[in-house]
Structures are given as C-alpha cells and as structure tokens.
C-alpha positions as CSV (number, residue, x, y, z in Angstrom):
1,M,0.1,0.2,-0.2
2,R,1.5,3.4,-1.1
3,I,1.4,6.6,1.1
4,H,1.8,9.9,-0.9
5,H,3.1,13.0,1.0
6,G,3.0,16.4,-0.1
7,R,1.3,20.1,0.3
8,E,-1.8,21.0,-1.8
9,S,-4.4,23.9,-2.0
10,F,-7.8,22.7,-0.8
11,S,-11.0,24.3,-0.8
12,R,-12.4,23.5,2.5
13,F,-15.8,24.1,4.0
14,S,-16.3,25.5,7.5
15,D,-17.8,23.8,10.5
16,E,-20.8,26.0,10.2
17,Q,-21.4,25.2,6.3
18,L,-21.2,21.6,7.2
19,E,-23.5,21.9,10.1
20,R,-26.4,23.9,7.8
21,A,-25.6,21.0,5.0
22,S,-26.0,18.2,7.6
23,K,-29.9,19.3,8.6
24,I,-31.1,20.1,5.1
25,D,-34.5,18.3,5.4
26,L,-34.3,15.2,2.9
27,V,-37.8,14.8,2.5
28,D,-38.4,18.6,1.4
29,M,-35.4,18.5,-0.7
30,L,-36.9,15.1,-2.4
31,Q,-40.6,16.4,-2.8
32,K,-39.1,19.9,-4.3
33,Q,-37.5,17.7,-6.8
34,G,-40.6,15.9,-7.9
35,E,-39.5,12.6,-6.3
36,K,-42.5,10.4,-5.2
37,L,-42.6,9.8,-1.5
38,K,-45.1,7.6,0.8
39,R,-45.8,8.2,4.6
40,E,-45.4,5.6,6.9
41,G,-45.9,6.7,10.4
42,V,-43.0,8.9,11.3
43,V,-41.0,8.0,8.4
44,Y,-41.5,8.4,4.5
45,R,-40.6,5.9,2.1
46,W,-38.7,6.9,-1.3
47,M,-40.7,5.2,-3.8
48,R,-37.7,5.2,-6.6
49,Y,-35.5,3.0,-4.0
50,D,-38.6,1.5,-2.2
51,S,-36.3,-0.2,0.7
52,T,-35.1,3.6,1.8
53,V,-37.0,5.2,4.6
54,L,-36.5,9.0,5.2
55,C,-37.1,11.1,8.7
56,E,-36.1,14.9,8.3
57,N,-32.6,14.7,7.6
58,K,-31.7,11.1,8.5
59,W,-32.0,7.9,5.7
60,Y,-31.7,4.1,5.8
61,R,-31.3,1.8,3.0
62,H,-32.5,-1.5,4.1
63,S,-31.4,-3.4,1.2
64,R,-28.1,-2.3,1.5
65,E,-28.0,-1.9,5.5
66,V,-26.4,1.4,5.2
67,G,-27.7,5.2,5.9
68,G,-26.7,8.4,7.3
69,G,-27.3,12.1,7.0
70,P,-27.9,14.2,3.7
71,I,-24.2,14.4,2.6
72,Q,-24.1,10.4,3.0
73,F,-27.4,10.5,1.1
74,M,-25.6,12.5,-2.1
75,Q,-22.8,10.6,-2.1
76,H,-24.6,7.2,-1.7
77,F,-27.6,7.8,-4.5
78,Y,-25.8,10.5,-6.8
79,G,-22.1,9.4,-6.8
80,M,-21.0,12.7,-5.8
81,S,-17.7,13.2,-3.8
82,F,-17.8,14.7,-0.5
83,R,-16.9,18.3,-1.8
84,D,-19.6,18.2,-4.3
85,S,-22.3,16.8,-2.1
86,V,-21.9,19.7,0.4
87,K,-21.8,22.0,-2.4
88,H,-25.1,20.8,-4.0
89,L,-26.9,20.8,-0.8
90,L,-25.9,24.6,0.4
91,D,-27.6,25.5,-3.2
92,G,-23.8,26.0,-5.0
93,E,-21.7,27.9,-2.0
94,E,-18.1,27.1,-2.3
95,G,-15.9,26.2,0.5
96,H,-13.0,28.6,2.0
97,E,-9.5,27.9,0.4
98,F,-6.5,26.9,2.3
99,I,-3.1,25.5,2.3
100,Q,-2.7,21.6,4.1
101,A,0.6,20.8,4.9
102,E,2.1,17.4,4.9
103,H,-0.7,14.8,4.5
104,S,-1.2,11.3,3.8
105,V,-3.2,9.4,1.4
106,R,-3.6,5.4,1.2
107,E,-4.2,3.8,-1.7
108,K,-6.0,0.6,-2.6
109,P,-3.7,-2.0,-2.4
110,E,-2.4,-3.3,-6.1
111,F,-3.6,-6.5,-6.9
112,K,-0.7,-8.6,-8.0
113,V,-1.1,-12.4,-9.0
114,P,1.3,-14.5,-7.2
115,P,3.7,-17.1,-9.3
116,L,1.7,-20.0,-10.5
117,S,2.5,-23.5,-10.6
118,K,2.5,-25.4,-13.6
119,N,1.8,-28.6,-11.7
120,M,-1.6,-28.8,-10.4
121,H,-1.4,-32.4,-8.4
122,R,-2.1,-31.0,-5.1
123,T,-5.3,-29.0,-6.2
124,F,-6.6,-31.8,-8.0
125,A,-6.1,-34.3,-5.1
126,Y,-7.4,-31.7,-2.5
127,L,-10.6,-30.7,-4.4
128,I,-11.7,-34.5,-5.8
129,K,-10.1,-36.7,-3.0
130,T,-10.7,-34.5,0.0
131,R,-13.6,-32.1,-1.1
132,G,-15.5,-34.8,-3.2
133,I,-15.8,-32.5,-6.0
134,D,-16.6,-34.2,-9.5
135,A,-13.1,-34.5,-11.6
136,E,-15.1,-33.1,-15.0
137,V,-16.5,-30.0,-12.8
138,V,-12.9,-29.5,-11.6
139,Q,-11.3,-29.7,-14.9
140,H,-13.9,-27.3,-16.6
141,F,-12.8,-24.4,-14.4
142,V,-9.2,-25.3,-14.5
143,G,-9.6,-25.3,-18.5
144,E,-11.0,-21.4,-18.1
145,K,-7.9,-20.8,-15.8
146,K,-10.5,-19.8,-13.2
147,I,-8.8,-22.6,-10.9
148,Q,-5.2,-22.6,-10.5
149,E,-2.4,-23.4,-8.0
150,T,0.1,-21.3,-6.3
151,E,3.7,-22.1,-6.6
152,E,4.6,-21.0,-3.1
153,Y,2.7,-23.3,-0.7
154,H,0.7,-25.0,-3.7
155,N,-2.6,-23.6,-2.4
156,V,-5.6,-23.7,-4.8
157,A,-6.7,-20.4,-6.2
158,F,-10.0,-19.7,-7.3
159,C,-10.1,-16.6,-10.0
160,G,-12.4,-14.1,-11.1
161,Y,-12.1,-12.0,-14.1
162,D,-13.6,-9.0,-15.9
163,K,-15.1,-8.4,-19.5
164,T,-11.8,-8.0,-20.8
165,G,-10.7,-11.3,-19.7
166,E,-8.0,-9.7,-17.2
167,M,-7.9,-11.0,-13.6
168,K,-9.2,-9.0,-10.8
169,Q,-9.5,-11.4,-7.8
170,M,-7.9,-14.3,-6.3
171,H,-9.5,-16.4,-3.3
172,L,-6.3,-19.1,-1.9
173,R,-7.2,-22.0,0.4
174,S,-4.8,-24.8,1.6
175,T,-4.6,-28.0,-0.2
176,I,-3.4,-29.7,2.9
177,P,-6.2,-31.4,5.0
178,G,-7.1,-30.0,8.0
179,N,-5.6,-26.8,7.3
180,R,-8.0,-24.1,7.7
181,F,-6.1,-21.3,5.6
182,F,-7.8,-19.0,3.3
183,Q,-7.7,-15.4,2.1
184,D,-8.3,-13.3,-0.6
185,I,-5.2,-11.8,-2.6
186,D,-4.7,-8.0,-1.3
187,G,-6.4,-5.7,-3.8
188,S,-8.8,-8.2,-5.0
189,D,-12.1,-6.8,-6.2
190,K,-15.1,-8.8,-4.8
191,Q,-17.4,-7.6,-7.5
192,F,-15.4,-10.0,-9.8
193,Y,-15.5,-13.1,-7.6
194,F,-15.0,-16.6,-8.9
195,R,-18.1,-17.7,-11.3
196,H,-19.8,-19.6,-14.2
197,E,-21.5,-17.5,-16.3
198,G,-24.5,-19.4,-18.1
199,T,-27.2,-18.7,-21.0
200,D,-30.2,-18.9,-19.1
201,N,-31.9,-16.5,-16.7
202,E,-31.1,-18.5,-13.6
203,V,-28.4,-17.3,-11.2
204,Y,-27.2,-19.5,-8.0
205,V,-25.3,-17.8,-5.5
206,F,-23.0,-19.1,-2.8
207,E,-20.9,-17.7,-0.3
208,A,-17.7,-19.8,-1.2
209,P,-16.3,-21.6,-4.4
210,I,-16.0,-25.2,-2.3
211,D,-19.9,-24.8,-1.7
212,M,-20.6,-23.7,-5.7
213,L,-18.4,-26.7,-6.5
214,S,-20.1,-29.1,-4.5
215,Y,-23.6,-27.9,-5.3
216,I,-22.7,-28.5,-9.2
217,T,-21.4,-31.8,-8.6
218,M,-24.7,-32.6,-6.8
219,N,-26.8,-31.1,-9.5
220,K,-24.7,-32.0,-13.1
221,D,-27.5,-32.3,-15.5
222,G,-27.4,-29.1,-17.7
223,W,-25.4,-27.1,-15.1
224,K,-23.3,-24.8,-17.8
225,E,-26.8,-23.4,-18.7
226,H,-26.8,-21.5,-15.5
227,T,-24.7,-18.8,-13.7
228,Y,-23.3,-19.3,-10.6
229,V,-21.3,-16.8,-8.3
230,C,-19.7,-16.6,-5.4
231,L,-19.8,-13.9,-2.8
232,G,-16.4,-14.6,-1.1
233,G,-18.4,-14.0,2.5
234,V,-21.7,-12.3,2.7
235,A,-21.1,-9.1,0.9
236,A,-23.3,-8.7,-2.7
237,D,-21.2,-7.0,-4.8
238,A,-20.5,-10.3,-7.3
239,L,-24.4,-10.7,-7.3
240,R,-24.6,-6.8,-8.1
241,N,-22.0,-7.2,-11.1
242,V,-23.9,-10.2,-12.2
243,L,-27.8,-8.5,-12.4
244,D,-26.1,-5.4,-13.6
245,N,-24.6,-6.8,-16.8
246,N,-27.5,-9.4,-17.5
247,A,-30.8,-7.7,-17.7
248,D,-32.6,-11.2,-18.5
249,I,-32.1,-12.5,-15.2
250,S,-35.1,-13.4,-13.6
251,K,-34.9,-15.9,-11.0
252,V,-31.8,-15.9,-8.4
253,Y,-31.4,-19.1,-6.0
254,L,-29.7,-18.0,-2.4
255,C,-27.7,-21.2,-1.6
256,V,-26.1,-19.7,1.4
257,D,-25.0,-21.6,4.4
258,K,-27.7,-22.8,7.0
259,D,-26.6,-20.5,9.7
260,E,-26.7,-17.3,11.2
261,A,-24.2,-16.0,8.5
262,G,-26.6,-17.1,6.0
263,D,-29.7,-16.0,7.2
264,K,-28.4,-12.2,7.5
265,T,-26.7,-12.6,4.0
266,V,-30.7,-13.7,2.9
267,R,-31.9,-10.4,4.9
268,R,-29.4,-8.4,3.3
269,I,-29.9,-9.4,-0.5
270,S,-33.7,-10.2,-0.6
271,P,-35.0,-6.4,-0.1
272,E,-32.2,-5.4,-3.2
273,L,-34.1,-8.3,-5.2
274,D,-37.4,-6.9,-4.5
275,E,-36.1,-3.5,-5.3
276,R,-34.8,-4.9,-8.8
277,G,-38.2,-7.2,-9.6
278,V,-36.3,-10.4,-9.1
279,E,-37.9,-13.4,-8.4
280,Y,-35.8,-15.3,-5.4
281,E,-35.7,-18.5,-3.8
282,R,-33.5,-19.8,-1.0
283,L,-32.0,-23.5,-1.5
284,L,-31.1,-25.1,2.0
285,P,-28.5,-27.8,2.3
286,E,-29.4,-30.9,4.6
287,G,-26.6,-29.9,6.7
288,K,-24.6,-26.6,7.3
289,D,-23.3,-26.3,4.1
290,W,-23.1,-28.0,0.4
291,N,-20.2,-29.6,0.8
292,E,-21.0,-31.1,3.9
293,D,-24.2,-32.6,1.9
294,L,-21.8,-33.9,-1.1
295,L,-19.4,-35.4,1.4
296,E,-22.2,-37.5,3.3
297,T,-23.8,-38.3,-0.2
298,I,-20.6,-39.9,-1.1
299,R,-20.0,-41.7,2.4
300,N,-23.6,-43.1,2.1
301,E,-22.8,-44.1,-1.3
302,Q,-19.7,-46.0,-0.4
303,E,-21.5,-47.3,2.3
304,E,-24.2,-49.0,0.2
305,T,-21.5,-50.6,-2.3
306,R,-19.7,-52.2,0.8
307,E,-23.0,-53.3,1.9
308,I,-24.0,-54.8,-1.4
309,S,-20.4,-56.8,-2.1
310,M,-20.7,-58.1,1.4
C-alpha cells in the first residue's frame, strides 16, 4: 500500500457550512425535486428505491444496510464526492481555500497475481479426493484458468475476471487436509468473484467456491446453462455485478450456508432483489453447507456399495 506525502491547496468547508449541510431536510428536498414519497407513520418511503426510508435529515436503505445524513445521501444515491455533495446541499456555495501541509493518502493495495505452479496435482487431489468435487467439473474450471495453484505453498487459487478477461480477484485456500488457511489476495475486487456464467436466466448464489463446486457436483445435469456466482463471504458485490450486466436474469437462488451468517445474507440481499423485481428463492442444504452434504452423500454411497459386495 503506497502512501503519498505533499502540500496541496484545498477548498475547505467551514464547520458552520458542514453543520448547515447536515441539517438539510431530505424529505423536503426530494419532494421539491418531484420525487414520490409515501408516508408511513413518522417516516417516508422513497418510491424510487422502496427499501429506503427517510425522516427529516436522516435516511436508511434496508437493502444495503446503509444510512446516514444528507451528505452521505448525496454520495450514496448520486455518486457525488464529499465536496460536491456539500456544495449541492448548500445550493452551490463554495468552501474556503486553505493550504494543507504534509498529508498522507492511502491507496487501495495493488492486485498482484502470485507465481503460479504448472503442476496442479495437489489442487486436483484436494478438490476431488478431499472435497469430493466431480473431476469433470474441476477440469472445466481449470481449463478456463478459474482454478489454478500457487507456486508457493501450493494453495488452490479460485480466480475471477472482468469482461476483458483480465484477472481481478483471487481467493486462496490450503490444499493440506485439516489446514483451515484461506484468504483473498490483497487488492482483489469482490465484484468479479469466482463464477460461471451460463446462458439462461437463472443465477445460483454461494458464499464460497467449495460450496458452489459441491452444489454443481450434486446437480450436474445441464449445469453449464445456469450462472453460478460466489460472494466471497456475505457482501453482495459479485451478485450486483452479475445482475447489472445481465438484464435477462429473472430468478435468483440463494444457496448460502444454513447458519446465522447465511440468514443475515438473505436478509441483506432480498430487499435489493425486491427493488429490482427479480424473483428469488432460498435453497437450504441438509447440513450446514453444500460440501457437507456432498461428503455425506459420498459416504452413504460407499456404505451401500460395501453392503452390496458383502
């Protein structure tokens, strides 16, 4: 992460100006702009983004679990910078110029792909033997360079790419059984998280790559027709990216874990899907997650085979 130092001239708003901007009545402002608001008790619901409620100078958007005051409102919904937000709220009023001495600006870490191994024996062994993933499914993603292996430590690497084919994200997981190491490479952009893009109008959403691959293994018939996307946790950036770039998507299956984190993910995502008019359904594994289900299925099949052979 680089840190730049220097002296710059800024237009800075006074505390009095910032206080006035933070007290702007959002309900009054939107009504003057002709926006449709629906009163619900002491709050107003903004019909353009109907998971958003407002009360005087406060707002909260339930679909994104974010809220704040007027300045944050302009930044969130109109994409304005802090300075432009304050200026807009103050009807074009400028700040006061001053010179800032030494300052530091932190930049987002640069995304760098680590050296990759030409030998993927450990990745194949881990995914197929340890995790029970179907060999053809693994080979498909290897062929697309979405599954690779690092040269150092031989971690399996789940990779995501933008529309130009440039790698933008990499998630690492140890191939050593029992080792729980996993992490995203610094600078990874979660909106391009590990995925498969199909041709129909259905999207299956998972928390992690292993869950996604496990589900596909258990539901192989016609799997390539559907779109599968990993969130890399509980944030929804990757799903938004899929929906923003595929207007024909009409059904989303939420295949997150059967636990508190999975419940929270559904609560966070579902209002946004409602806003978009996209139908959704939650698919629950029998156990905690889909790999647990897959391994249990494999164990049961092996037990049945032993009983038949006896």
